[in-house]
Structure formats: structure tokens, C-alpha cells
N, C-alpha and C positions, 0 to 999 in steps of 0.2 A: 504495500499499499503506500503510496506514495502521498506524504504529508510531512509538514512542520510542527514541533511542538514546542511552545514558550514557557518556561519554568523561571520561576524565582522572585516573582511579584509578591508584594505584601504590602504591609502597614508599616513605616517608618517616620520618625522623628525629623521635621527640619532642619538640614545641616546634615543629616545623616546619607549612609550609602545602601546601593543595592546593587547584585550583579544579576542580569537577566539573562538565561542561555536559548538558544534557537536552534534548534536538532531537527537534522531532517533525516526519513528512512525512504527506503527506495529510489535514492537519487543522489548523487552528490553535489554537496554545496560547492565544492571549488567551481562547477564550473557554471556558474550563477554569481551576476552580483546580488548582494543581500543587503535588505532594507530594513530599517527599525522605523515603525510610524505610532502615533499614540492618538487616542481620540477621547476626549475629556467628553463628562457628562454637557448635554448641549453645544458641542460644539464639532464642527467639522475634525476629518481626517488629518493630522499633519504628521509631516514628514519630520523623520532626527535625523536619522544619517543613511546613507548608503554608500555600502564597500564596493570597489571591484573585483572581478573572479581574478583578475592576472596581475595588477600591481599590487595589489592588495590594499590602494591607497582609501580612504573613507573624508567624503565631505560628512561635513555636519549643519544642522539649522542653529541659527543665529542664536536661539534661546537657549539653546544647550552648549553651546563653542564653548570649551573649556573645562566642561563638568563633564561630561561625557567622551567613553570611549569603547570602541568596538576591535575586537580582536577574535580571530578566528583558531580553531583548536580542528585541523586538518585531520587528523587522528581518530577524531571522536566524531567527524560531521558535524562540527557544532561551531554556533557565531556568539559571541559574547558581548552584553552590551554592560560596562562597567559605569554606574551613572554615582557621580559625589559630589557632593555640596547641595540635596536638592531641597526643592521648595515648594509648599504647598502649590503651588501650580503645576508642576511637573505631575499632580494627582492623574492617570487617564489610563486606560486600559491601553497593554503594548502590542504592538504585533509586529512578527518578523515574517517576511516574505522574499520571497527567491526571484528571478526574474534575469531579462537579457541584456541591457544596460540601466546604468544610472542615468538620470536627468534632474531637471531642476523644474518644481511645478509650484508655482506660487511664492516663488522665493525660496523654497524648503526640499532639502533631497527628497527626490521621488525614483519611480521605476518606469522603465518604459519596457512593456511585456511580460506583467508577473505571471510569473508560473507555478506557483505554491502560495497561497497565505496559511499562515499559523491562526490557530483559535484565540488567540490575545491571553495576556494574562494581566491581573489588573497592579497599579498600585496606587496607595496612598499614603501621603506624606499629610501629617497633620502629628500636631503636639497632645 
């Protein structure tokens, strides 16, 4: 079965950290660009990052730049999103997606030709 599964979400205090995981089964993430997106209640989905498949370069949205870092573990077929200095406005459901190419959508990272979406993992930043 071809799928992406996110994990690692939860409740964290402002200023805290979380690491989200995006694990693929049935296909290799190394063959695709991988993006992270988030959707807060009542808001449109927002691109957070996009990591290229070949060079491993990552572009970040302005609202998260300097606080979030993406890394890949090819052996585990997993991409991680390390989130530091979290703010209440980071509260959202976070999704990963695999696709053909990174792009920019409404000023944020996006993906052209999404192959698979994950089911999402909720992140709540609150004291």
C-alpha cells in the first residue's frame, strides 16, 4: 500500500520543540520532493517547507524560517520536521506530501504534482 504517515504531533508549551516524522511505505521518498504543510482551524492550508529530491535543498516559509529544519533519513524512508521556538500561531494540523517538484504558492513553499498526502498530525502550542 502506497502511503505517507505522519507522527510526532502533540501539545507543547510556547518556546518548546517537537519533531514530526513523515514515513513512506510502498515507495521511496528519495525519488520525490517532500513538502510539509499545515492547516490551522478556519484557515487555508499553508506550505511550510519543500525539500528537493536530488540536492536535498529545503525552502521554508517566511513564518517558520529559522525555527524549523527538515532532514531526511533514507534508510528509514523518513523525512523529519524539527520545530523549535514554537509559538501559539504554529498550532495546526501538519501534513507531509510527496511530489514531483517544489514550487512557490502564494508566497509559500508548495509542490507541483503531488503523489501522496499523509493523514496529518495535530500540533497544539499552548501554555
